[in-house]
C-alpha positions in Angstrom: -8.4 8.8 13.3 -6.0 7.6 15.9 -2.9 5.6 15.0 -2.9 2.8 17.6 -2.2 -0.1 15.3 1.0 -2.0 14.6 3.0 -1.6 11.4 1.7 -4.9 10.2 -1.9 -4.0 10.8 -1.6 -0.6 9.0 0.2 -2.2 6.0 -2.7 -4.7 5.8 -5.2 -1.9 5.9 -3.2 -0.1 3.1 -3.2 -3.2 0.9 -6.9 -3.6 1.4 -7.6 0.0 0.4 -5.3 -0.2 -2.7 -7.0 -3.5 -3.8 -10.2 -1.5 -4.4 -8.8 -0.7 -7.7 -10.8 1.7 -9.9 -12.8 3.0 -6.9 -9.6 4.6 -5.6 -6.6 6.6 -6.8 -3.2 6.1 -5.3 -0.7 9.0 -5.1 2.8 8.8 -3.7 4.3 12.1 -2.3 8.0 11.9 -2.1 10.4 14.1 -0.1 14.0 14.2 1.1 13.6 11.3 3.4 13.3 8.9 0.5 16.4 10.1 -1.3 18.3 9.8 2.0 17.1 6.2 2.2 17.9 5.5 -1.5 21.3 7.2 -1.8 22.3 8.7 1.5 21.8 12.2 -0.1 22.0 14.8 2.7 18.7 15.8 4.3 17.6 19.4 4.0 19.4 20.8 7.1 22.7 19.0 6.3 22.7 20.2 2.7 21.8 23.7 3.8 24.8 23.9 6.2 27.0 22.5 3.4 25.9 25.3 1.1 26.2 28.0 3.7 29.8 27.0 4.2 30.5 26.8 0.5 29.2 30.4 0.0 31.2 31.7 3.0 28.0 32.6 4.8 29.1 31.0 8.1 31.6 33.7 9.0 32.5 37.4 8.6 30.6 39.8 6.4 28.9 36.9 4.5 27.3 35.7 7.8 26.1 39.2 8.6 24.4 39.6 5.2 23.0 36.1 5.3 21.4 36.5 8.8 19.9 39.8 7.6 18.3 38.0 4.6 17.0 35.3 6.9 15.5 37.8 9.3 13.8 39.6 6.5 12.2 36.4 5.2 11.1 35.4 8.6 9.6 38.9 9.4 8.0 39.7 6.1 6.7 36.4 4.9 6.5 34.3 8.1 8.9 31.7 6.8 10.6 29.3 9.2 14.2 30.5 9.4 15.7 27.0 9.7 13.6 25.6 6.9 15.8 24.2 4.0 14.0 26.2 1.3 14.0 29.4 3.3 17.8 29.1 3.5 18.1 28.3 -0.2 16.0 31.3 -1.0 18.2 33.6 1.1 21.4 32.2 -0.4 20.0 32.5 -3.9 19.4 36.3 -3.3 23.0 36.6 -2.3 24.9 34.6 -5.0 22.6 32.6 -7.3 25.4 31.5 -9.7 27.7 30.0 -7.0 24.7 28.5 -5.1 23.5 26.7 -8.2 27.0 25.4 -9.0 27.5 24.0 -5.5 23.9 22.7 -5.3 24.2 20.8 -8.6 27.6 19.4 -7.5 26.1 18.1 -4.2 23.4 16.2 -6.1 25.6 14.8 -8.8 27.3 11.4 -9.0 24.6 9.8 -6.9 24.9 6.0 -6.5 21.7 4.5 -5.1 22.2 1.8 -2.5 18.5 1.1 -1.7 15.8 -0.5 -3.8 13.1 1.9 -2.6 13.0 4.0 -5.8 13.1 0.9 -7.9 10.1 -0.5 -6.1 8.2 2.7 -6.3 8.8 2.7 -10.1 7.6 -0.9 -10.3 4.4 0.1 -8.5 3.9 2.8 -11.0 4.6 0.4 -13.9 2.0 -2.2 -12.5 -0.6 0.6 -12.2 -0.7 0.3 -8.4 0.4 3.9 -8.0 -1.3 6.3 -10.4 0.7 9.4 -9.8 3.8 10.6 -8.0 4.5 14.1 -6.6 8.2 14.4 -6.1 9.4 17.4 -4.1 13.1 16.4 -4.4 15.4 18.3 -6.8 17.5 15.2 -7.4 16.7 12.8 -10.3 17.2 9.3 -8.8 13.5 8.5 -9.2 13.4 10.1 -12.7 16.1 7.7 -13.8 14.2 4.7 -12.5 10.9 5.8 -14.2 12.8 6.2 -17.4 13.5 2.4 -17.3 9.9 1.2 -17.0 7.8 0.2 -20.1 5.0 2.6 -19.4 5.0 6.1 -20.9 5.2 8.6 -18.0 3.6 12.0 -18.3 6.2 14.2 -16.6 5.4 17.7 -15.5 7.8 20.2 -13.9 6.4 23.6 -15.0 3.4 25.0 -16.8 5.4 25.0 -20.0 5.5 21.2 -20.0 1.7 21.3 -20.4 1.6 23.6 -23.5 1.7 20.8 -26.0 0.3 17.8 -24.1 -2.7 16.7 -22.1 -1.9 15.2 -18.8 -2.5 11.4 -18.5 -1.7 8.6 -16.2 0.7 7.6 -14.8 1.5 11.2 -13.9 4.8 12.4 -12.5 4.9 15.9 -11.1 8.0 17.8 -9.6 6.4 21.0 -8.2 9.6 22.4 -6.8 11.7 21.8 -10.0 14.5 19.5 -11.0 18.3 19.8 -11.0 18.9 19.3 -14.7 16.7 22.3 -15.4 18.0 24.8 -12.9 15.6 27.5 -14.0 12.7 25.4 -12.7 14.1 25.0 -9.1 11.9 26.8 -6.7 14.5 28.9 -5.0 15.7 30.1 -8.4 12.3 31.2 -9.6 11.4 34.9 -9.7 8.0 34.1 -8.3 9.2 32.0 -5.4 5.9 31.7 -3.5 3.5 30.8 -6.3 2.8 27.3 -7.5 2.4 27.6 -11.3 -1.3 27.7 -12.1 -1.5 24.8 -14.5 0.6 22.6 -12.2 -1.6 23.5 -9.3 -4.8 22.7 -11.3 -3.4 19.3 -12.2 -2.8 18.5 -8.6 -6.2 19.7 -7.6 -7.8 17.6 -10.4 -5.8 14.6 -9.3 -7.3 14.8 -5.8 -10.9 15.8 -6.6 -12.0 13.1 -9.1 -12.3 10.1 -6.7 -11.2 9.0 -3.2 -7.5 9.1 -3.0 -4.9 7.1 -1.0 -1.9 9.3 -0.3 1.4 7.6 0.5 3.5 10.3 2.2 7.1 9.1 2.0 9.8 11.1 3.7 8.0 14.5 3.2 6.7 17.0 5.7 3.2 18.0 4.3 3.3 21.2 6.3 4.0 23.8 3.6 1.3 26.4 3.5 0.9 26.3 -0.3 0.3 22.6 -0.5 -1.5 22.0 2.8 -4.4 24.1 1.6 -4.5 22.4 -1.8 -4.8 19.0 -0.2 -7.3 20.1 2.5 -9.6 21.8 -0.1 -9.3 19.2 -2.8 -9.2 15.7 -1.2 -12.4 13.8 -1.6 -14.1 12.9 1.7 -13.1 9.4 2.6 -9.6 9.8 1.2 -6.7 8.5 3.4 -3.1 9.6 4.1 -0.7 6.9 5.1 2.6 8.2 6.5 5.7 6.1 5.7 8.3 7.8 7.8 10.4 7.4 11.0 8.6 10.5 12.3 4.9 10.7 12.9 4.8 14.5 13.1 4.8 15.3 9.4 1.2 16.3 8.7 -0.4 19.7 9.2 -3.1 19.5 11.9 -6.0 20.0 9.5 -4.9 17.1 7.3 -4.2 14.9 10.3 -7.7 15.5 11.8 -9.5 14.8 8.5 -7.5 12.2 6.5 -4.8 10.5 8.6 -5.0 6.7 8.3 -1.9 5.8 10.3 1.9 5.8 10.4 4.0 2.9 9.1 7.1 3.5 11.0 10.3 3.1 8.9 13.0 1.4 10.9 15.5 -1.5 10.7 12.7 -4.0 10.8 10.3 -2.2 8.5 12.6 -0.7 5.9 11.1 1.5 3.2 12.0 -1.2 0.6 10.2 -3.9 2.6 7.2 -1.7 3.1 6.9 -0.8 -0.6 7.6 -4.4 -1.5 4.8 -5.7 0.7 2.1 -3.8 -1.2 2.1 -6.4 -4.0 2.4 -10.1 -3.6 5.8 -11.5 -4.5 7.3 -8.1 -4.9 10.2 -8.7 -2.6 11.4 -11.8 -4.5 11.0 -10.1 -7.8 12.6 -6.7 -7.1 14.8 -6.9 -4.0 
């Protein structure tokens, strides 16, 4: 599906699709771009360079060892050497304790200056969004969801599912969360594997009915998740990209499910876009 419509037309299409109610499921997938919008948290590359400097891996022997680790990951596992999580994985192999200290410090004392996460939480509370997959390690959205009246089923690892049955609204953090450092993906012994119960919940989420995906500030090009979405999304499902950049979808997903890009800019801010999904949202929440 080509994206030759204006922002206003695509937003109208999205509102129409969402209005189909029980015939559709709406899932928001959140990445670093949304936390950057909400609180000016550094994007992956900026945070990676900050941590490289903090661990003295930008000079001397530290730089030599770091480059060797990156080369090994690129050669053995075909990982992108400049990818944020590849860099974190390499740094964790070198000095996990120092990395976690500086990583947590970088994400602490966050003061949101945007209403985007507040609006997303309100959409969850009103039942417009049924589930959120948050790939960020920070807990800005967690804090907002804690404020709403609905009881959220939060899942970070398989252990969270040992004593509860997943229900809606569903909140999943597949790459972990900063207050539970052992859950963060680069700190796990099995770095590459999505935990099986968490993977199954994601698959179930996508297979039960047609799904509208709101892709917000996240590159859906990770090999582990691209395949899950391609194999599981019900035919007729749609992916709407809310991002300044259009090139955030893997080719197989774009060919099959892409419904259009709502370009985030000064005129169509993320808060305005999210607020436009429900009548009177802007006056109520912004």
